[in-house]
N, C-alpha and C positions, 0 to 999 in steps of 0.2 A: 310520173304524174305530178303536176304542180298543185300545191294546196291553194285553195281560194279562201281568203280571210273574210269573215262576216262583215257586214256593213258597219256595225258598231266598232269592231276592231280596226277597220280602215280609218274611221273617224278618229279613233283614239291615237293611232299612229300619226295621222296628219296633225292633230293637235299637239302631240309631243314634239314633232319636228318643228312646228311653229314656235313653241316655247323655247326650244334649243336655239333656233335662229335669233329670237328676240333677246335671249339672255346673252348670247355672244355679241350681238350688236350693242346691247347695254354696256357690257364690259369694255368694248372697244371705245365707245363714246366717253365713258368715264376716264379711261386711260388717256384719250386724246385731250380731255378737259384738263387733267393734271399737267400734261406736257405743255399745252398752250398757255396755261396760267403762268408756268415757269418762264416760257419764252416771252410772254407779254410783260412780265416784270423785268425782263432783261433788255427789252427794246428801248433804245434811247441814245442820247449823245454819248453817255458814259458806258453804255453796254452792260455786260454781265458783271463788270467790276463793282458797280453800285450794290448789287445783291450780295457780293462777297464781303463788302466793307460796311454793311449795315450796322454791325455790332460796334464798330470802332469809329465810324465817321458819321456825325450827326447830319451832315448835308446829304450823304448817301442814303441814310435812313429816311430822311424827309422825302427825297426824290422817289424812292421805291414805295414807301408806306403811304404817303399822302397824295402821290400823283399816279404812279404806274399801276399799283395794285387796285385802287378803286376804279380806275378807268378800265382795267382788264376785266375785273369782276362785273362792272357795269355793262360792258359789251356782252359778256356771257349771259347776264340776266335779261337784257333786252332781247337777245337772240332766243332765249328760252321762252319768253313771253310771245314773241312773234311766231315761233314754231308751234307752240301750243294753240295760238289763235288760228294758225293756218290749218291745223288738224281739225279743229272744231268747225271752221268755216267750210272746208271741203266736205266734211261729213254732213253738216247741217243743210247745205245747199245741194248736196249730191252732185257736186261738180268738181272735177280734179283741177280746174283752172281757177277756182275761187281762192281769193287771198284775204288776209285779215282786214283790208281796208274797204270791203264791199259795203259796209253799213254807213259810209261817209265819215268815219272817225278821222281819217288822215286829213281830209279837207277841213273838217271842223277844227282839228288841232292847229293846222296852218293858219286858219282864220283867227283863232284865239291868239296865236302868237303874234300875228300881224297887228291886231288890235292893241295888244299889250305894248308892243314896241311903239306904236303910234302915240299911245297915251303917255308912255315914258318919256316922250320928247318934251313934255311939259313938266312942271313941278309935281312931284308925287303927292305933295300936300293938297293939290287941287285936282288930282286925277281920281278916277273911280276906284272902287274897292278892288276890282280885279287886276288893275295895273300893279297894285301892291303884291299880288301873288307872284309876280315875276313871269318870265317866259314859260317856265315849266308848268307852273300852276295854271296859267291862262291857256296853255295848249291842252292840258288835261280837261279843263272846264269846256273848252271848245269841242274836244272829241266826244265828251259825254253829252253835250247839248246836241251835237249832230246825230248821235245814235238815238236820242230821245225823239228828235224831230222825225227821223226815219220811222220809228215805231208809231208815231202819231199818224204820219201819212199812210203807213201800211195798215192802220187800224189794228194794231197788235201784232202778234206773232203767229196767228192761225194759218196764214197762207205764205208759204215759202217764196213763191214767185213774186207776189206783191211786195214782200219784204225786200227782195233783191232789187226789184225795179225802183222802189222808193229810195234805197240806199244809193243807187246810181244817180238818180235825179238830185238828191241832197248833195252828193259829192260835187256834181257839176255846178250847182247854184252857189255853194259855199266857196268853191274855187274861184268863181267869177267875182264874188264879193271880196275875196282876198286880193285879187288882182286890182280891183278898183281902189282898195286901200293903199296898195303899193304905188299905184300911179299918182295918187294924191299926196303920198309921203315918200318921195324918192330917197330920203335919208335912211329908211329902214331896209332898203333893198339888200344891202350887203349882209346885214344880220339875218334876214330871211333866207338868203341864199345858203348860209351855213346850215340853217334849220332844215330847209327842204332837201339838202344833199346829205344830211345825216352826219353826226359826229358824236363820239363818246368822250370828247376832251373835257367836258364840263361835269362829268359824273363824279360825285364824291361818295363818302362812306354812308351818309344818310340816305342818298338816293339808292345805293346798293341794297341797304336794309329794306327800304320801302318796296323796291322792285322784287326782292326775294320773298318777302311776306305775301305780296299780292300774287306773285307767280304760284306759290304753293297753294294759296286759297283757290285760285282759278283752276289749277291743275286738279285739285281734289274735287271741285264741282264738275269738271269735265269727265273725270274718272268715274264719279258716282252716277253721272247721266249717260255714260257711254253706251248703255243698252239701247237708248233711243237712236244714237248715231248708227249702231249696227242695224237696227230695225229700218231706219230711213234708207239705207242702202238697197233694201228690197222694195221700197216704195212706201208712201204714206199710208195707203190702205192696209198694207201688210203690217206696218208698225202699229196701227190702230187695232188690228185684229189680235195682236199679241197682248192687248190689255194695257198698253202703256198710256199714261196720261200725257198726251202730246203737247197740249198748250202749256201747262206749268213746266214741263221738262224742257220744251223749246225756249221758254222765257229764261230759264236758268242758264241754258247754253248761250243765249244771246247776251245775257248779262256778263258771263265769264269772258266771252269773245270781246265785248266792248271794253271791259275793264282791263284785260290783258293788252289789247291794242293801244288804248288810250295811255296806259302807263308807259309802254315802250316808246311811243311816239313823243310823249311829253318830255322824256329824259334824253333821248338820242336823236330826235328828229325823224324825218321820213326816210326809212330804209326799205327799199324794195326787194322783192324776190326771195327773201329769207323765209317768210311765212309761206310762200308758194312752193319753194323748192324742197323745204325740209320734209314734209309728208311724202313727197314723191321719192326722195332718197330712201326713206324708211321702207316704203312699199317695194322698192326695187331690191331690197335685201331680205325683208321678212314680211310675208303676208299674214298680218296679225289682226286681231280684233281691235276696236278702238280703246279697250281697256289698256292694251299695251301701247297703241299708237299715240295716245295722249302724252305719255311719258317719253317715248322714244323720239317723237317729233320735237318735243321741247328740248331734249338734249341735242338733237341734230341741229336745230336752229341755233342753239347756244354755241355749238362748236363752229358752225358756219360763220356766224357773225364775229366771233372772237378771232377766227383765222383771218377773216377779211380785214378786221380792224388792225391786226398785227401787220398784215401786208400793206395796208394804207399808211401806216407809220414808218415802214421800213423801205418801201420801194424807192422813194425819192427823198429820203432823209437828208438833211434835217427838216425839210418841208413834209407836208402830209397830203395825201389824196383824200378827197371826201369819201368816207366809207360807203355811203349810199350809192355813189357812182360805181364803185368797185363791185358791190354786190349785184347791181343791175347788170353790169357787163358780164360777170361770171355766171350769174343766175340765168340771164337771158341766153347766153351761149349754151349752157347746159340744157335748157328746155328746147332750144332749136335742134341740138344734137339728138335729144330724146325723140322729138317729132320726126326727124329724119330717119332714125333707126327703126321706129315702129310704124312709120308711114303716116301721112297726114290724116288719113281716114281711120287709122287704127286706134285712136284714142291714146291717152297718156296713162 
């Protein structure tokens, strides 16, 4: 005769199995991070020899410490920000196809960058204050402005569907404005092409520090408000019945989403599919609550973007592939395979 466990015991066993799967995934992602950082510091024209000669050769030290390491860690940080934003976005909009750019931040960042480049074509002494911010600062200002415009059009964060539609409209309009600027200033097309295809080549230690601090702040906000994301998976009415203050909690999540996305885009350009694919990969390994998923999706996004950045530097060395093109090709292929495996109507 087989024993039947009580419902409470079954839930306890299920939660324990989820924690074990999450811990194993966490350890694997941390191990992959260490390995990829070492590989990233070794990829270049002089290879691993520069790492071995850092103590004796000033040039090798400069190559590894001032160029390769900040670029490697910058790609990791940007991926962590995008993975975090993807987890928040998919939970907030209750849509597995939601990505971090749904609030118009990507289009706003690209518009800010295009405007800054257009203004930098004249003397900086006669240019506006935001031209002095440089491409990174202008992109961040543009991303922030786009999200604020989305919030104004959506009349706050009370209605998820209205917020989503407003983000789509803002993204289309700002993309059109960017195209008009590029048509009127053909000299900025090449620089904008690098930005829109994504690159970690210009990330330095200060950018790494800034991205790291903001990632930790946004992750802590997402982790603290993860109960709302769990509640929203059951519907807004159910989340409200749990006594959760929906409006302020949703506002905090939107702020974390916007800040994480704007920071990543401002420093590495537009990199697609990382924020979309990272939560899917986590869910395929461990079905966990958003308290775990916030951290695991961050680490998964970091590993994905760092691996893609290393491949982009290595595949056609000494030249480089745009990392955004590589992530789009790999991420799109993964999602197509996932749709084929589960069936078009089976969901992701």
